[in-house]
C-alpha positions in Angstrom: 23.4 -17.3 -27.9 24.4 -15.0 -24.9 24.4 -16.8 -21.6 21.7 -15.6 -19.1 23.2 -13.9 -16.1 22.6 -15.3 -12.6 20.6 -12.1 -11.7 18.4 -12.4 -14.8 17.9 -16.1 -14.1 16.9 -15.3 -10.5 14.4 -12.7 -11.7 12.9 -15.0 -14.3 12.5 -17.7 -11.7 10.8 -15.4 -9.2 8.3 -14.2 -11.8 7.7 -17.8 -12.9 7.1 -19.0 -9.3 4.6 -16.2 -8.7 2.8 -17.0 -12.0 2.6 -20.7 -11.1 1.5 -20.2 -7.6 -1.4 -17.9 -8.3 -3.0 -20.3 -10.7 -6.4 -21.5 -9.4 -9.5 -23.0 -11.1 -11.7 -20.9 -8.8 -13.4 -18.9 -11.5 -12.8 -18.4 -15.2 -14.4 -15.2 -16.7 -15.0 -15.4 -20.4 -14.7 -12.2 -22.4 -15.7 -11.2 -25.9 -13.8 -10.8 -29.2 -10.1 -11.4 -28.7 -9.5 -10.4 -25.1 -10.6 -12.0 -21.8 -12.8 -9.9 -19.6 -11.4 -8.2 -16.5 -11.1 -10.6 -13.6 -14.0 -9.5 -11.3 -14.3 -10.3 -7.6 -17.5 -12.0 -6.7 -18.8 -9.4 -4.2 -18.2 -5.8 -3.3 -18.8 -4.9 0.3 -17.7 -1.2 0.7 -20.8 0.5 2.0 -22.4 3.7 0.5 -21.5 5.5 3.7 -17.8 4.6 3.5 -17.7 5.6 -0.2 -19.2 9.0 0.7 -16.7 9.7 3.4 -13.7 8.5 1.5 -14.7 10.6 -1.5 -15.3 13.7 0.7 -12.2 13.3 3.0 -9.7 11.2 1.0 -9.3 9.0 4.1 -11.2 6.5 6.2 -10.6 5.0 9.6 -11.6 1.3 10.0 -11.9 0.1 13.5 -10.6 -3.2 14.8 -9.4 -4.7 11.5 -6.3 -6.5 12.8 -6.8 -8.7 15.9 -5.1 -8.1 19.2 -3.3 -11.5 18.7 -1.9 -10.5 15.4 -0.9 -7.0 16.7 1.0 -8.8 19.6 2.7 -11.1 17.1 3.8 -8.1 14.9 5.1 -6.2 17.9 7.0 -9.2 19.2 8.7 -9.7 15.8 9.7 -6.1 15.6 11.1 -6.2 19.2 13.2 -9.2 18.1 14.5 -7.5 15.0 14.9 -3.9 16.2 14.4 -0.5 14.6 16.8 2.0 13.2 16.7 5.7 14.2 16.9 8.5 11.8 19.7 10.9 12.8 21.6 13.8 11.3 20.7 14.4 7.7 18.1 11.6 7.8 15.9 13.6 10.2 12.5 14.5 8.7 11.9 18.0 10.1 13.6 21.4 10.4 15.2 22.4 13.7 13.0 24.2 16.2 9.8 23.8 14.2 6.3 22.7 15.2 7.1 19.1 14.1 10.6 18.8 15.5 9.7 17.3 18.9 12.5 17.6 21.4 15.0 18.3 18.7 17.0 15.2 19.4 14.9 12.1 19.1 14.4 10.9 15.5 11.8 8.6 14.0 12.7 4.9 13.9 12.1 2.6 10.9 12.0 -1.1 10.2 11.2 -3.0 6.9 11.5 -6.3 5.1 9.1 -8.0 7.5 7.3 -9.8 4.7 10.5 -11.9 4.3 11.3 -12.4 8.0 11.6 -16.0 9.3 8.6 -18.3 9.7 6.8 -17.5 12.9 7.6 -13.8 12.5 6.2 -12.9 9.0 2.8 -14.4 8.9 0.8 -11.6 10.5 2.4 -9.0 8.3 1.6 -11.0 5.2 -2.0 -11.3 6.2 -2.5 -7.6 5.7 -2.0 -8.1 1.9 -5.3 -9.9 1.5 -7.0 -9.3 4.8 -10.7 -10.1 4.3 -11.8 -6.8 6.0 -9.6 -4.8 3.7 -9.9 -6.5 0.4 -13.4 -5.0 -0.4 -11.9 -1.5 0.1 -8.8 -2.3 -2.0 -11.1 -3.6 -4.8 -13.3 -0.5 -4.7 -10.5 2.1 -4.5 -7.9 0.3 -6.7 -9.8 -2.1 -8.9 -9.3 -5.9 -9.5 -5.7 -6.9 -9.6 -4.5 -4.4 -7.0 -0.8 -4.8 -6.3 1.6 -4.0 -3.5 3.6 -1.0 -4.7 6.2 -0.3 -1.9 8.2 -2.4 0.5 6.0 -2.0 3.6 7.4 0.0 6.4 7.1 0.1 10.2 7.6 3.6 11.7 8.0 4.2 15.4 8.1 7.4 17.5 9.6 7.4 21.0 8.4 10.0 23.5 9.6 13.4 22.2 10.3 12.1 18.7 10.0 14.4 15.7 7.2 14.1 13.2 7.4 14.4 9.4 6.8 17.5 7.3 3.5 17.3 5.4 3.8 15.8 1.9 1.8 14.1 -0.9 -1.1 16.1 -2.4 -2.9 16.4 -5.7 -0.8 19.3 -6.9 3.0 19.7 -7.3 4.8 22.7 -5.9 4.9 24.3 -9.4 1.1 23.9 -9.7 1.0 21.0 -12.1 -1.3 18.0 -11.5 0.4 15.3 -9.4 -1.0 12.5 -11.5 1.2 9.6 -10.0 -0.7 10.2 -6.7 -4.0 11.2 -8.2 -7.5 10.4 -6.9 -10.4 10.4 -9.3 -14.1 9.6 -9.4 -15.3 8.9 -12.9 -18.3 7.0 -14.3 -19.3 5.9 -10.8 -15.9 4.5 -9.9 -13.3 5.8 -7.4 -9.6 5.2 -8.2 -6.5 6.0 -6.2 -3.2 5.8 -8.1 -1.5 5.2 -4.8 -3.4 4.1 -1.7 -1.8 3.9 1.8 -3.0 1.4 4.4 -1.8 2.3 7.8 -2.1 -0.3 10.6 -1.9 1.0 14.2 0.3 -1.3 16.4 -0.2 0.8 19.5 -3.0 3.0 20.9 -3.0 6.7 20.1 -4.9 9.0 22.4 -6.3 12.4 21.2 -3.7 15.1 21.4 -0.7 12.8 21.5 0.3 13.4 17.9 1.2 10.9 15.2 -0.5 10.7 11.8 -2.2 13.8 10.6 -4.0 14.6 7.4 -5.7 17.6 5.8 -9.1 16.1 4.9 -10.3 17.0 1.4 -6.9 18.0 0.2 -7.0 15.2 -2.4 -9.2 17.5 -4.4 -7.1 20.7 -4.0 -6.2 22.6 -7.2 -3.4 24.6 -5.5 -0.2 23.4 -4.0 0.0 23.4 -0.2 2.1 26.5 0.9 5.4 25.8 2.8 3.9 27.1 6.0 1.2 24.5 5.8 3.6 21.7 5.1 5.7 22.8 8.1 2.5 22.9 10.2 3.1 26.6 11.0 -0.3 27.7 9.7 -3.8 26.3 9.4 -3.3 23.7 12.1 -7.0 23.7 12.9 -7.5 21.8 9.5 -5.2 18.9 10.6 -7.0 15.7 11.6 -5.1 13.3 13.8 -7.5 10.5 14.8 -7.4 8.7 18.1 -6.7 5.0 17.4 -6.6 1.6 19.1 -4.1 -1.0 18.2 -5.5 -2.9 15.2 -7.3 0.1 13.7 -6.5 0.9 10.1 -6.4 4.2 8.3 -6.9 4.2 4.5 -5.9 7.3 2.7 -5.1 8.3 -0.9 -1.6 9.7 -1.3 -3.3 12.6 -3.1 -4.1 14.0 0.3 -1.6 16.3 2.0 -0.5 14.4 5.1 2.3 14.2 7.6 3.2 13.2 11.2 3.0 15.3 14.3 5.7 15.2 17.0 5.0 12.5 19.5 3.8 13.6 22.9 2.7 10.2 24.2 4.6 8.5 27.2 5.2 5.2 25.3 6.5 4.4 21.9 4.0 4.7 19.0 4.2 2.2 16.2 2.4 1.9 12.9 2.8 -0.1 9.6 2.5 1.6 6.2 1.5 -0.5 3.2 1.0 1.2 -0.2 -1.0 -0.4 -3.0 -1.6 0.6 -6.6 -4.0 -0.4 -9.4 -3.0 -3.4 -11.6 -1.5 -1.1 -14.3 0.3 1.4 -12.0 3.8 1.4 -10.4 5.1 4.3 -8.3 7.9 2.5 -6.6 10.3 0.0 -8.1 9.6 -2.8 -5.6 7.7 -5.3 -7.7 8.4 -8.8 -9.1 11.0 -9.7 -10.1 12.6 -7.4 -7.6 10.9 -8.9 -4.6 13.4 -11.3 -2.9 12.7 -15.0 -2.7 12.4 -14.8 1.1 9.2 -12.8 0.5 7.6 -15.2 -1.8 8.6 -18.4 0.0 5.6 -19.8 1.8 3.1 -17.2 0.6 -0.5 -18.1 -0.2 -1.6 -17.9 -3.8 -3.7 -14.8 -3.0 -0.8 -13.1 -1.3 1.5 -13.9 -4.3 -1.1 -12.3 -6.6 -0.5 -8.9 -4.9 3.2 -9.1 -5.8 2.7 -9.2 -9.5 4.3 -6.6 -11.8 2.1 -3.8 -13.2 0.1 -4.9 -16.3 -3.6 -5.0 -17.3 -5.9 -7.6 -15.8 -6.9 -8.8 -19.3 -3.4 -10.2 -19.9 -3.9 -13.4 -17.8 -3.7 -11.6 -14.5 -4.9 -13.6 -11.5 -6.6 -11.4 -8.9 -7.6 -11.7 -5.2 -11.2 -12.6 -4.6 -13.2 -10.6 -2.1 -12.7 -13.3 0.6 -9.0 -12.7 0.6 -8.4 -16.4 0.3 -9.3 -17.5 -3.2 -7.8 -16.4 -6.5 -9.8 -15.5 -9.6 -8.2 -16.7 -12.8 -9.3 -15.1 -16.1 -10.2 -17.2 -19.2 -6.9 -18.0 -21.0 -6.2 -16.5 -24.4 -6.6 -18.9 -27.2 -3.4 -20.9 -28.0 -3.3 -19.9 -31.7 -3.3 -16.2 -30.8 -0.5 -16.7 -28.3 1.5 -18.6 -30.9 1.1 -15.8 -33.4 2.2 -13.2 -30.9 5.3 -15.3 -30.1 6.2 -15.2 -33.8 5.7 -11.5 -34.0 6.9 -10.2 -30.6 9.2 -13.2 -29.7 7.2 -13.2 -26.5 3.9 -14.4 -25.2 2.8 -10.8 -24.5 3.3 -7.6 -26.3 
């Protein structure tokens, strides 16, 4: 028998630790025939008004989601760790364009904060299952939603460049951009990739920062280059004023970007991206998450780090309170035993 490599062993152990940690007797949902029912959160709180505006615009601003105390803790942790500026070929805009800012100052990035040391990481982790966000994540992604990307902090100093508009429902060659798609079918909204942007600093009207073309998630034509460079149609760009702790939800099927920063202090925001249980856009999922991320996480937080697979296959999901975990009814032992004989694995 071939010896298991240390990398393979580590990956197996990370997956096993997540699977063990999310087990909870909170609720068992019994299905019919040979498969458990989908794990279903106990309540849905996204209002009809919010559903309407998200479906129309492809985005939604939620006010005062993250407390001032948590925002302060996040900013202090970032100050202690530092940010890295994008320079040279890493810059995100063309020279002398509407988004290029002063032409010198690049955007700054930081990441990995879910795995920072105790005392620095907790507020960042809370976003994964924040009780004010979970009902929206359930409505827009479904039960078993999962973290798809390594979350990112982006910062703009005064004069910093923006970021050319990107995303969208249509590729440049006119094909449907299904990995980012938004759909409303049979009474359900679904985003294949949903962004959750947490403002860590205030943004006044006209200062720049995040900008989105509302309704573009339903476009059937690719955004022209002059639109992506913000050289035409600027009246259609929406750049909301924000207070620290506000959250912007938007489907990546919208065309969106970042305007050059005109404020007199640094702008900071966090970007988390989530997918439905069965989807994966990025490659950052268990067993790829490092052990420093999973160490000390709550069962609900760990549930968001699971790999992509259907909820009927023993997937534990976050309940609507953001604290408890809903566990599906287990598959009968004799069926699991048969699959192990056929597939040499508990799952096909």
